[in-house]
All heavy atoms as an XYZ file, in Angstrom:
803
protein
N       0.831     -1.167      0.000
C       0.000      0.000      0.000
C       0.879      1.234      0.000
O       1.953      1.266      0.575
C      -0.858      0.005      1.249
C      -1.894     -1.029      1.261
S      -3.408     -0.131      1.194
C      -4.512     -1.415      1.348
N       0.307      2.238     -0.617
C       1.034      3.498     -0.705
C       0.768      4.316      0.551
O      -0.372      4.581      0.895
C       0.573      4.229     -1.954
C       1.449      5.418     -2.276
O       2.543      5.509     -1.720
O       1.005      6.232     -3.104
N       1.759      4.738      1.220
C       1.582      5.506      2.459
C       1.962      6.968      2.262
O       2.546      7.592      3.134
C       2.427      4.893      3.578
O       3.797      4.963      3.212
N       1.613      7.517      1.092
C       1.927      8.922      0.851
C       0.943      9.812      1.622
O      -0.234      9.481      1.736
C       1.893      9.237     -0.636
O       0.592      9.028     -1.135
N       1.399     10.938      2.146
C       0.507     11.818      2.920
C      -0.511     12.515      2.009
O      -0.281     12.709      0.825
C       1.464     12.826      3.543
C       2.658     12.823      2.665
C       2.751     11.438      2.085
N      -1.676     12.869      2.576
C      -2.718     13.591      1.840
C      -2.193     14.978      1.467
O      -1.508     15.616      2.269
C      -3.967     13.752      2.715
C      -4.749     12.473      2.912
C      -5.481     12.054      1.662
O      -5.977     12.921      0.922
O      -5.534     10.848      1.407
N      -2.521     15.460      0.276
C      -2.065     16.803     -0.093
C      -2.790     17.858      0.754
O      -3.945     17.706      1.108
C      -2.428     16.924     -1.567
C      -3.458     15.893     -1.810
C      -3.235     14.800     -0.803
N      -2.107     18.916      1.063
C      -2.680     19.998      1.860
C      -3.439     20.938      0.920
O      -2.921     21.392     -0.097
C      -1.569     20.756      2.608
C      -0.850     19.797      3.553
C      -2.144     21.932      3.366
C       0.367     20.409      4.194
N      -4.692     21.223      1.292
C      -5.545     22.079      0.477
C      -5.205     23.541      0.776
O      -5.176     23.962      1.933
C      -7.014     21.800      0.822
C      -7.993     22.549     -0.009
C      -9.433     22.166      0.332
O      -9.667     21.500      1.350
O     -10.305     22.542     -0.438
N      -4.981     24.349     -0.257
C      -4.701     25.771     -0.016
C      -5.903     26.464      0.622
O      -7.055     26.083      0.408
C      -4.427     26.338     -1.402
C      -4.177     25.168     -2.274
C      -4.864     23.993     -1.657
N      -5.658     27.517      1.406
C      -6.715     28.216      2.135
C      -7.715     28.868      1.182
O      -8.926     28.846      1.441
C      -6.104     29.252      3.068
N      -7.234     29.469      0.097
C      -8.171     30.133     -0.815
C      -9.061     29.126     -1.545
O     -10.197     29.419     -1.883
C      -7.432     31.036     -1.790
C      -6.411     30.301     -2.622
O      -6.191     29.108     -2.419
N      -5.784     31.011     -3.551
N      -8.586     27.912     -1.786
C      -9.412     26.884     -2.415
C     -10.496     26.405     -1.445
O     -11.641     26.178     -1.841
C      -8.542     25.712     -2.874
C      -9.245     24.631     -3.689
C      -9.834     25.233     -4.964
C      -8.283     23.520     -4.033
N     -10.167     26.272     -0.186
C     -11.143     25.876      0.836
C     -12.221     26.958      0.965
O     -13.408     26.656      1.060
C     -10.434     25.676      2.176
C     -11.342     25.126      3.233
C     -10.618     24.791      4.521
N      -9.160     24.782      4.324
C      -8.288     25.261      5.202
N      -8.696     25.762      6.330
N      -6.992     25.225      4.957
N     -11.783     28.234      0.946
C     -12.729     29.343      1.017
C     -13.676     29.335     -0.185
O     -14.885     29.523     -0.051
C     -11.960     30.669      1.094
C     -12.835     31.877      1.118
C     -13.648     32.146      2.212
C     -12.859     32.755      0.043
C     -14.460     33.272      2.240
C     -13.663     33.878      0.064
C     -14.463     34.136      1.164
N     -13.154     29.082     -1.389
C     -13.970     29.027     -2.594
C     -14.973     27.874     -2.519
O     -16.136     28.023     -2.901
C     -13.074     28.875     -3.829
C     -13.763     28.880     -5.179
C     -14.481     30.192     -5.403
C     -12.758     28.625     -6.280
N     -14.550     26.736     -2.000
C     -15.451     25.592     -1.850
C     -16.590     25.918     -0.889
O     -17.754     25.572     -1.146
C     -14.676     24.373     -1.364
C     -15.508     23.117     -1.350
C     -14.681     21.861     -1.150
N     -13.593     22.002     -0.223
C     -13.638     21.608      1.054
N     -14.724     21.046      1.520
N     -12.603     21.765      1.834
N     -16.292     26.623      0.200
C     -17.329     27.014      1.148
C     -18.300     28.024      0.526
O     -19.507     27.959      0.766
C     -16.695     27.594      2.413
C     -16.009     26.585      3.325
C     -15.284     27.302      4.455
C     -17.008     25.587      3.861
N     -17.788     28.933     -0.283
C     -18.666     29.887     -0.959
C     -19.619     29.193     -1.930
O     -20.808     29.511     -1.994
C     -17.842     30.929     -1.713
C     -17.257     32.068     -0.895
C     -16.428     32.982     -1.798
C     -18.334     32.860     -0.220
N     -19.117     28.249     -2.696
C     -19.968     27.522     -3.654
C     -21.009     26.701     -2.913
O     -22.186     26.655     -3.306
C     -19.096     26.643     -4.578
C     -19.964     25.697     -5.390
C     -18.261     27.519     -5.495
N     -20.631     26.068     -1.819
C     -21.585     25.289     -1.023
C     -22.659     26.202     -0.438
O     -23.853     25.879     -0.471
C     -20.853     24.538      0.098
O     -19.847     23.716     -0.478
C     -21.821     23.681      0.893
N     -22.249     27.356      0.084
C     -23.220     28.308      0.630
C     -24.175     28.821     -0.424
O     -25.384     28.961     -0.187
N     -23.658     29.117     -1.619
C     -24.501     29.598     -2.707
C     -25.509     28.522     -3.118
O     -26.674     28.815     -3.396
C     -23.650     29.988     -3.910
C     -24.448     30.595     -5.046
S     -23.445     31.109     -6.443
C     -22.808     29.556     -7.011
N     -25.082     27.275     -3.128
C     -25.994     26.181     -3.470
C     -27.115     26.071     -2.458
O     -28.289     25.908     -2.826
C     -25.217     24.852     -3.550
O     -24.159     25.000     -4.499
C     -26.119     23.709     -3.944
N     -26.785     26.189     -1.181
C     -27.805     26.114     -0.132
C     -28.794     27.273     -0.276
O     -30.014     27.076     -0.188
C     -27.137     26.113      1.266
C     -28.166     26.309      2.366
C     -26.370     24.827      1.478
N     -28.304     28.481     -0.529
C     -29.176     29.642     -0.678
C     -30.085     29.472     -1.892
O     -31.281     29.797     -1.839
C     -28.337     30.933     -0.785
C     -29.179     32.105     -1.242
C     -27.676     31.242      0.546
N     -29.573     28.953     -2.991
C     -30.400     28.752     -4.190
C     -31.483     27.711     -3.950
O     -32.627     27.889     -4.386
C     -29.520     28.347     -5.369
C     -28.706     29.492     -5.927
S     -27.591     29.020     -7.255
C     -28.665     28.189     -8.388
N     -31.164     26.639     -3.250
C     -32.158     25.598     -2.971
C     -33.243     26.154     -2.053
O     -34.442     25.935     -2.282
C     -31.482     24.353     -2.366
C     -32.507     23.390     -1.804
C     -30.627     23.657     -3.414
N     -32.855     26.892     -1.018
C     -33.846     27.481     -0.112
C     -34.712     28.491     -0.862
O     -35.936     28.529     -0.683
C     -33.142     28.129      1.104
C     -34.099     28.980      1.907
C     -32.511     27.065      1.983
N     -34.128     29.296     -1.732
C     -34.899     30.253     -2.521
C     -35.880     29.576     -3.458
O     -37.022     30.021     -3.611
N     -35.458     28.505     -4.101
C     -36.352     27.768     -4.995
C     -37.517     27.158     -4.221
O     -38.667     27.213     -4.663
C     -35.578     26.679     -5.734
C     -36.384     25.858     -6.733
C     -36.850     26.746     -7.880
C     -35.563     24.708     -7.256
N     -37.227     26.603     -3.057
C     -38.303     26.045     -2.231
C     -39.273     27.140     -1.786
O     -40.487     26.924     -1.760
C     -37.722     25.323     -1.017
C     -37.030     23.989     -1.303
C     -36.400     23.435     -0.038
C     -38.006     22.999     -1.898
N     -38.748     28.306     -1.445
C     -39.621     29.418     -1.044
C     -40.521     29.843     -2.201
O     -41.716     30.118     -1.998
C     -38.776     30.593     -0.559
N     -39.994     29.895     -3.416
C     -40.814     30.249     -4.578
C     -41.915     29.222     -4.827
O     -43.058     29.576     -5.119
C     -39.938     30.374     -5.822
C     -39.130     31.650     -5.947
C     -38.221     31.582     -7.166
C     -40.041     32.852     -6.044
N     -41.584     27.956     -4.710
C     -42.590     26.903     -4.918
C     -43.688     27.012     -3.864
O     -44.876     26.924     -4.177
C     -41.924     25.513     -4.902
C     -42.957     24.413     -4.834
C     -41.041     25.344     -6.131
N     -43.301     27.247     -2.614
C     -44.295     27.373     -1.539
C     -45.188     28.587     -1.789
O     -46.419     28.512     -1.637
C     -43.593     27.470     -0.164
C     -44.544     27.925      0.917
C     -42.986     26.126      0.206
N     -44.617     29.718     -2.201
C     -45.426     30.902     -2.476
C     -46.384     30.691     -3.645
O     -47.532     31.134     -3.604
C     -44.521     32.101     -2.754
C     -43.798     32.673     -1.536
C     -42.807     33.746     -1.969
C     -44.792     33.237     -0.545
N     -45.940     30.006     -4.688
C     -46.830     29.723     -5.821
C     -47.980     28.808     -5.412
O     -49.126     29.026     -5.806
C     -46.043     29.093     -6.969
C     -45.205     30.062     -7.797
C     -44.353     29.299     -8.798
C     -46.084     31.054     -8.506
N     -47.685     27.789     -4.622
C     -48.739     26.877     -4.171
C     -49.739     27.626     -3.305
O     -50.959     27.464     -3.452
C     -48.126     25.680     -3.420
C     -49.194     24.889     -2.688
C     -47.384     24.778     -4.397
N     -49.253     28.484     -2.412
C     -50.161     29.256     -1.561
C     -51.010     30.203     -2.399
O     -52.199     30.392     -2.119
C     -49.363     30.045     -0.519
C     -48.795     29.179      0.576
S     -47.683     30.047      1.709
C     -48.536     31.550      2.046
N     -50.436     30.795     -3.425
C     -51.177     31.740     -4.263
C     -52.274     31.034     -5.066
O     -53.369     31.553     -5.222
C     -50.193     32.436     -5.215
C     -50.811     33.393     -6.161
C     -51.311     34.612     -5.458
N     -51.844     35.533     -6.442
C     -52.682     36.475     -6.166
N     -53.065     36.669     -4.945
N     -53.120     37.256     -7.099
N     -51.995     29.852     -5.588
C     -52.987     29.143     -6.393
C     -54.089     28.524     -5.552
O     -55.144     28.195     -6.061
C     -52.325     28.078     -7.259
C     -51.602     28.656     -8.440
C     -50.297     28.299     -8.703
C     -52.217     29.550     -9.282
C     -49.618     28.827     -9.789
C     -51.558     30.089    -10.371
C     -50.254     29.726    -10.624
N     -53.879     28.359     -4.266
C     -54.930     27.823     -3.406
C     -55.933     28.880     -2.990
O     -56.942     28.568     -2.394
C     -54.318     27.199     -2.150
C     -53.675     25.884     -2.423
C     -53.269     25.242     -1.151
N     -52.705     23.935     -1.433
C     -52.546     23.013     -0.538
N     -52.883     23.245      0.705
N     -52.034     21.861     -0.866
N     -55.654     30.140     -3.281
C     -56.554     31.225     -2.927
C     -57.873     31.041     -3.665
O     -57.898     30.797     -4.874
C     -55.911     32.566     -3.294
C     -56.720     33.751     -2.820
O     -57.585     33.561     -1.941
O     -56.479     34.863     -3.312
N     -58.992     31.157     -2.949
C     -60.309     30.944     -3.543
C     -60.776     32.121     -4.372
O     -61.709     32.007     -5.155
C     -61.344     30.670     -2.453
C     -61.098     29.335     -1.782
O     -60.507     28.458     -2.419
O     -61.497     29.184     -0.614
N     -60.161     33.267     -4.206
C     -60.566     34.437     -4.954
C     -61.648     35.207     -4.217
O     -62.014     34.898     -3.093
N     -62.188     36.219     -4.861
C     -63.191     37.052     -4.199
C     -64.498     36.302     -3.985
O     -64.863     35.423     -4.766
C     -63.377     38.223     -5.160
C     -62.917     37.718     -6.468
C     -61.862     36.692     -6.191
N     -65.192     36.671     -2.941
C     -66.468     36.035     -2.608
C     -67.597     36.963     -3.051
O     -67.650     38.126     -2.661
C     -66.556     35.766     -1.101
C     -65.433     34.817     -0.692
C     -67.911     35.204     -0.734
C     -65.295     34.646      0.787
N     -68.475     36.451     -3.888
C     -69.636     37.201     -4.345
C     -70.858     36.767     -3.556
O     -70.952     35.610     -3.125
C     -69.883     36.959     -5.835
C     -68.859     37.546     -6.798
C     -69.160     37.101     -8.208
C     -68.848     39.055     -6.712
N     -71.809     37.676     -3.357
C     -73.027     37.277     -2.645
C     -73.829     36.271     -3.464
O     -73.851     36.314     -4.691
C     -73.790     38.590     -2.473
C     -73.168     39.551     -3.405
C     -71.778     39.091     -3.676
N     -74.498     35.380     -2.756
C     -75.278     34.324     -3.414
C     -76.496     34.888     -4.153
O     -76.910     34.357     -5.164
C     -75.741     33.295     -2.382
C     -74.614     32.534     -1.732
C     -73.966     31.552     -2.687
O     -74.672     31.033     -3.570
O     -72.767     31.310     -2.538
N     -77.067     35.964     -3.624
C     -78.314     36.472     -4.190
C     -78.090     37.613     -5.176
O     -78.986     38.400     -5.419
C     -79.253     36.923     -3.068
C     -78.598     37.940     -2.151
O     -77.423     38.222     -2.289
N     -79.355     38.474     -1.215
N     -76.933     37.697     -5.768
C     -76.641     38.733     -6.759
C     -77.155     38.253     -8.114
O     -76.609     37.335     -8.717
C     -75.134     39.007     -6.825
C     -74.684     40.115     -7.749
C     -75.217     41.451     -7.245
C     -73.193     40.150     -7.832
N     -78.248     38.865     -8.573
C     -78.846     38.470     -9.853
C     -79.076     39.707    -10.707
O     -79.207     40.818    -10.206
C     -80.196     37.758     -9.647
O     -81.067     38.631     -8.936
C     -80.014     36.460     -8.887
N     -79.148     39.492    -11.993
C     -79.443     40.549    -12.950
C     -80.864     40.372    -13.466
O     -81.441     39.285    -13.388
C     -78.454     40.504    -14.118
C     -76.998     40.772    -13.784
C     -76.132     40.579    -15.029
C     -76.822     42.183    -13.250
N     -81.401     41.445    -14.030
C     -82.740     41.383    -14.608
C     -82.740     40.426    -15.790
O     -81.701     40.133    -16.375
C     -83.160     42.779    -15.071
C     -83.139     43.819    -13.980
C     -83.200     45.227    -14.539
O     -83.245     45.386    -15.780
O     -83.187     46.163    -13.740
N     -83.919     39.962    -16.175
C     -84.028     39.084    -17.339
C     -83.593     39.820    -18.595
O     -83.959     40.969    -18.821
C     -85.473     38.590    -17.512
C     -85.856     37.593    -16.434
O     -84.931     36.963    -15.873
O     -87.057     37.452    -16.161
N     -82.795     39.177    -19.419
C     -82.341     39.744    -20.680
C     -81.121     40.635    -20.556
O     -80.642     41.152    -21.549
N     -80.620     40.844    -19.355
C     -79.446     41.695    -19.148
C     -78.225     40.788    -19.038
O     -78.223     39.821    -18.286
C     -79.598     42.555    -17.873
C     -78.340     43.343    -17.598
C     -80.792     43.475    -18.009
N     -77.197     41.114    -19.801
C     -75.967     40.323    -19.777
C     -74.822     41.188    -19.251
O     -74.711     42.362    -19.591
C     -75.628     39.799    -21.165
N     -73.994     40.591    -18.440
C     -72.858     41.315    -17.878
C     -71.722     41.367    -18.888
O     -71.429     40.388    -19.571
C     -72.386     40.635    -16.609
N     -71.109     42.523    -18.993
C     -69.970     42.695    -19.886
C     -68.663     42.709    -19.095
O     -67.644     42.222    -19.563
C     -70.145     43.992    -20.662
C     -69.202     44.164    -21.814
C     -69.557     45.398    -22.622
O     -70.119     46.353    -22.098
N     -69.253     45.372    -23.901
N     -68.694     43.281    -17.884
C     -67.516     43.346    -17.027
C     -67.975     43.430    -15.579
O     -69.065     43.912    -15.279
C     -66.656     44.550    -17.374
N     -67.120     42.940    -14.684
C     -67.394     42.985    -13.248
C     -66.144     43.477    -12.549
O     -65.036     43.047    -12.864
C     -67.781     41.583    -12.705
C     -67.987     41.621    -11.206
C     -69.019     41.063    -13.402
N     -66.330     44.391    -11.598
C     -65.216     44.844    -10.771
C     -65.698     44.974     -9.338
O     -66.895     45.150     -9.088
C     -64.632     46.172    -11.288
O     -63.453     46.468    -10.558
C     -65.619     47.305    -11.134
N     -64.765     44.837     -8.396
C     -65.133     44.863     -6.988
C     -64.315     45.892     -6.243
O     -63.157     46.122     -6.547
C     -64.914     43.494     -6.367
C     -65.954     42.502     -6.780
S     -65.648     40.915     -6.095
C     -64.947     40.119     -7.507
N     -64.945     46.485     -5.256
C     -64.278     47.420     -4.366
C     -64.545     47.021     -2.931
O     -65.029     45.922     -2.645
N     -64.267     47.921     -2.029
C     -64.455     47.647     -0.614
C     -65.940     47.776     -0.275
O     -66.453     48.868     -0.083
C     -63.628     48.630      0.214
C     -63.599     48.255      1.681
O     -63.797     47.073      1.992
O     -63.383     49.163      2.506
N     -66.646     46.663     -0.256
C     -68.061     46.658      0.102
C     -69.021     46.780     -1.065
O     -70.229     46.851     -0.852
N     -68.543     46.809     -2.296
C     -69.432     46.925     -3.442
C     -68.929     46.108     -4.627
O     -67.771     45.787     -4.718
C     -69.625     48.379     -3.858
C     -68.358     49.117     -4.135
C     -67.629     49.835     -3.250
C     -67.654     49.184     -5.385
N     -66.515     50.347     -3.857
C     -66.510     49.962     -5.172
C     -67.875     48.659     -6.645
C     -65.591     50.234     -6.180
C     -66.961     48.934     -7.645
C     -65.844     49.715     -7.411
N     -69.875     45.805     -5.527
C     -69.587     45.096     -6.770
C     -70.227     45.901     -7.900
O     -71.411     46.224     -7.838
C     -70.182     43.663     -6.765
C     -69.939     42.968     -8.082
C     -69.632     42.851     -5.623
N     -69.457     46.241     -8.911
C     -69.983     46.984    -10.063
C     -70.051     46.053    -11.265
O     -69.096     45.355    -11.575
C     -69.101     48.192    -10.376
N     -71.208     46.056    -11.916
C     -71.425     45.214    -13.089
C     -71.745     46.128    -14.267
O     -72.708     46.902    -14.215
C     -72.581     44.228    -12.863
C     -72.283     43.356    -11.648
C     -72.824     43.383    -14.105
C     -73.451     42.523    -11.207
N     -70.935     46.058    -15.301
C     -71.195     46.808    -16.528
C     -72.002     45.889    -17.440
O     -71.570     44.778    -17.748
C     -69.882     47.243    -17.214
C     -70.180     48.029    -18.475
C     -69.030     48.050    -16.250
N     -73.152     46.357    -17.854
C     -74.026     45.530    -18.682
C     -73.854     45.893    -20.150
O     -73.311     46.936    -20.494
C     -75.501     45.721    -18.264
O     -75.862     47.082    -18.495
C     -75.698     45.359    -16.807
N     -74.357     45.016    -21.013
C     -74.247     45.242    -22.449
C     -75.187     46.332    -22.940
O     -75.029     46.816    -24.054
C     -74.501     43.941    -23.201
C     -73.377     42.949    -23.017
C     -73.608     41.652    -23.771
O     -74.740     41.407    -24.237
O     -72.648     40.882    -23.885
N     -76.170     46.718    -22.119
C     -77.066     47.803    -22.518
C     -76.616     49.146    -21.934
O     -77.428     50.034    -21.685
C     -78.514     47.489    -22.137
C     -78.681     47.254    -20.647
O     -77.665     47.193    -19.926
O     -79.838     47.129    -20.204
N     -75.292     49.308    -21.746
C     -74.646     50.559    -21.331
C     -75.129     51.079    -19.983
O     -75.449     52.254    -19.825
C     -74.811     51.650    -22.399
C     -74.044     51.322    -23.645
O     -73.012     50.660    -23.589
N     -74.540     51.755    -24.785
N     -75.183     50.211    -18.996
C     -75.496     50.620    -17.627
C     -74.421     50.062    -16.696
O     -73.810     49.035    -16.977
C     -76.859     50.078    -17.182
C     -78.021     50.684    -17.907
C     -79.338     50.204    -17.336
N     -79.453     48.762    -17.525
C     -80.263     47.973    -16.813
N     -81.022     48.484    -15.874
N     -80.318     46.690    -17.045
N     -74.198     50.765    -15.601
C     -73.327     50.263    -14.546
C     -74.202     50.061    -13.324
O     -74.816     51.004    -12.819
C     -72.184     51.251    -14.235
C     -71.335     51.507    -15.472
C     -71.327     50.721    -13.088
C     -70.289     52.574    -15.286
N     -74.284     48.812    -12.862
C     -75.089     48.477    -11.696
C     -74.142     48.250    -10.521
O     -73.277     47.382    -10.569
C     -75.913     47.218    -11.960
C     -76.782     47.244    -13.219
C     -77.414     45.880    -13.454
C     -77.840     48.320    -13.097
N     -74.325     49.030     -9.464
C     -73.471     48.905     -8.284
C     -74.292     48.234     -7.184
O     -75.304     48.774     -6.733
C     -72.943     50.280     -7.843
C     -72.150     50.897     -8.993
C     -72.091     50.143     -6.587
C     -71.681     52.291     -8.764
N     -73.832     47.042     -6.776
C     -74.520     46.240     -5.765
C     -73.709     46.208     -4.479
O     -72.483     46.347     -4.497
C     -74.700     44.800     -6.262
C     -75.641     44.673     -7.409
N     -76.961     44.410     -7.245
C     -75.438     44.774     -8.748
C     -77.553     44.343     -8.425
N     -76.641     44.560     -9.356
N     -74.411     46.003     -3.370
C     -73.742     45.799     -2.090
C     -73.056     44.435     -2.127
O     -73.634     43.454     -2.584
C     -74.761     45.847     -0.946
C     -74.101     45.794      0.400
O     -73.490     46.806      0.805
O     -74.173     44.730      1.042
N     -71.824     44.381     -1.657
C     -71.047     43.143     -1.772
C     -71.542     42.051     -0.834
O     -71.407     40.861     -1.123
C     -69.581     43.439     -1.489
C     -68.674     42.301     -1.818
C     -67.256     42.746     -1.794
N     -66.383     41.632     -2.116
C     -65.106     41.749     -2.296
N     -64.532     42.923     -2.186
N     -64.375     40.714     -2.580
N     -72.152     42.405      0.279
C     -72.588     41.395      1.244
C     -74.022     40.957      0.978
O     -74.323     39.769      0.905
C     -72.432     41.933      2.681
C     -70.948     42.168      2.948
C     -73.031     40.971      3.698
C     -70.633     42.784      4.263
N     -74.931     41.930      0.806
C     -76.340     41.577      0.637
C     -76.737     41.372     -0.816
O     -77.720     40.701     -1.092
C     -77.230     42.685      1.235
O     -77.020     43.896      0.508
C     -76.924     42.895      2.705
N     -76.020     41.975     -1.742
C     -76.375     41.875     -3.148
C     -77.417     42.882     -3.573
O     -77.855     42.875     -4.720
N     -77.840     43.770     -2.670
C     -78.867     44.763     -2.991
C     -78.285     45.823     -3.928
O     -77.122     46.203     -3.824
C     -79.372     45.421     -1.713
N     -79.125     46.293     -4.845
C     -78.719     47.320     -5.795
C     -78.583     48.652     -5.060
O     -79.525     49.150     -4.464
C     -79.737     47.444     -6.932
C     -79.418     48.455     -8.019
C     -78.154     48.049     -8.771
C     -80.590     48.589     -8.972
N     -77.394     49.235     -5.084
C     -77.136     50.533     -4.442
C     -77.366     51.695     -5.405
O     -77.958     52.695     -5.050
C     -75.689     50.618     -3.970
C     -75.364     49.942     -2.706
C     -73.972     50.414     -2.299
N     -73.451     49.627     -1.216
C     -72.226     49.769     -0.743
N     -71.415     50.647     -1.279
N     -71.805     49.028      0.248
N     -76.846     51.535     -6.623
C     -76.890     52.643     -7.571
C     -76.876     52.095     -8.994
O     -76.300     51.053     -9.264
C     -75.679     53.547     -7.349
C     -75.663     54.795     -8.176
C     -74.447     55.669     -7.854
O     -73.618     55.319     -7.032
N     -74.360     56.798     -8.513
N     -77.514     52.842     -9.887
C     -77.499     52.495    -11.302
C     -77.057     53.721    -12.080
O     -77.599     54.810    -11.906
C     -78.884     52.044    -11.767
C     -78.938     51.704    -13.230
C     -80.317     51.218    -13.649
O     -81.110     50.811    -12.785
O     -80.579     51.254    -14.859
N     -76.051     53.564    -12.924
C     -75.542     54.655    -13.744
C     -75.808     54.290    -15.201
O     -75.377     53.241    -15.669
C     -74.025     54.864    -13.514
C     -73.502     55.985    -14.394
C     -73.740     55.137    -12.051
N     -76.518     55.179    -15.898
C     -76.822     54.948    -17.311
C     -75.800     55.727    -18.131
O     -75.633     56.933    -17.957
C     -78.256     55.402    -17.651
C     -78.529     55.186    -19.131
C     -79.251     54.646    -16.799
N     -75.119     55.019    -19.014
C     -74.127     55.655    -19.885
C     -74.801     56.148    -21.148
O     -75.659     55.465    -21.718
C     -73.025     54.662    -20.237
C     -72.241     54.094    -19.056
C     -71.286     53.021    -19.541
C     -71.495     55.193    -18.348
N     -74.420     57.334    -21.598
C     -75.001     57.872    -22.817
C     -74.420     57.138    -24.022
O     -73.291     56.644    -23.968
C     -74.725     59.368    -22.925
O     -73.331     59.592    -22.984
N     -75.145     57.054    -25.138
C     -74.611     56.391    -26.331
C     -73.333     57.058    -26.796
O     -73.222     58.272    -26.796
C     -75.722     56.557    -27.363
C     -76.964     56.785    -26.561
C     -76.514     57.502    -25.315
N     -72.383     56.263    -27.168
C     -71.113     56.778    -27.621
C     -70.104     56.982    -26.516
O     -68.959     57.309    -26.772
N     -70.518     56.832    -25.280
C     -69.604     57.047    -24.165
C     -68.702     55.827    -24.003
O     -69.128     54.702    -24.153
C     -70.392     57.274    -22.875
N     -67.474     56.071    -23.722
C     -66.505     55.032    -23.391
C     -66.379     53.975    -24.470
O     -66.316     52.788    -24.197
C     -66.836     54.361    -22.049
C     -66.955     55.341    -20.925
C     -68.170     55.643    -20.370
C     -65.824     55.969    -20.452
C     -68.260     56.558    -19.340
C     -65.909     56.880    -19.428
C     -67.140     57.173    -18.865
N     -66.384     54.354    -25.714
C     -66.127     53.420    -26.797
C     -67.355     52.689    -27.304
O     -67.251     51.870    -28.193
N     -68.536     52.957    -26.759
C     -69.738     52.310    -27.270
C     -70.043     52.870    -28.660
O     -69.761     54.019    -28.956
C     -70.918     52.552    -26.336
N     -70.633     52.061    -29.492
C     -70.903     52.525    -30.851
C     -72.001     53.579    -30.854
O     -72.948     53.526    -30.068
C     -71.298     51.338    -31.737
O     -72.489     50.777    -31.263
N     -71.900     54.554    -31.724
C     -72.839     55.678    -31.771
C     -74.149     55.242    -32.388
O     -75.196     55.838    -32.151
C     -72.220     56.853    -32.596
C     -73.147     58.030    -32.655
C     -70.882     57.238    -32.002
N     -74.185     54.155    -33.146
C     -75.396     53.737    -33.832
C     -76.422     53.105    -32.893
O     -77.521     52.814    -33.324
C     -75.043     52.740    -34.932
O     -74.463     51.584    -34.370
N     -76.077     52.905    -31.638
C     -77.028     52.262    -30.722
C     -78.155     53.195    -30.350
O     -78.052     54.348    -30.161
C     -76.309     51.805    -29.455
C     -75.326     50.711    -29.730
C     -74.635     50.262    -28.463
O     -74.752     50.916    -27.426
O     -73.992     49.222    -28.529
């Protein structure tokens, strides 16, 4: 058997090895944190709408937006219906004039 002594590692090489190991640990922890944040974000149920929020017969929603305590529904007949977010009761109705906000003038 060969009884030659182990080579001595230079100090700067040992320091470089520790830096690479530390960087690997930080990258793995960062990747795990990103995966956990994505999973938590996709499990979010989203906004809660009231169960009794209904539109009149023949009215179709074009867009919906929500604020603090209210839900606004833009209808295809150029109206904005603002409902209470908890009860679903109609708070306000805004009628848009023809041609307003990109609506066609021929309506």
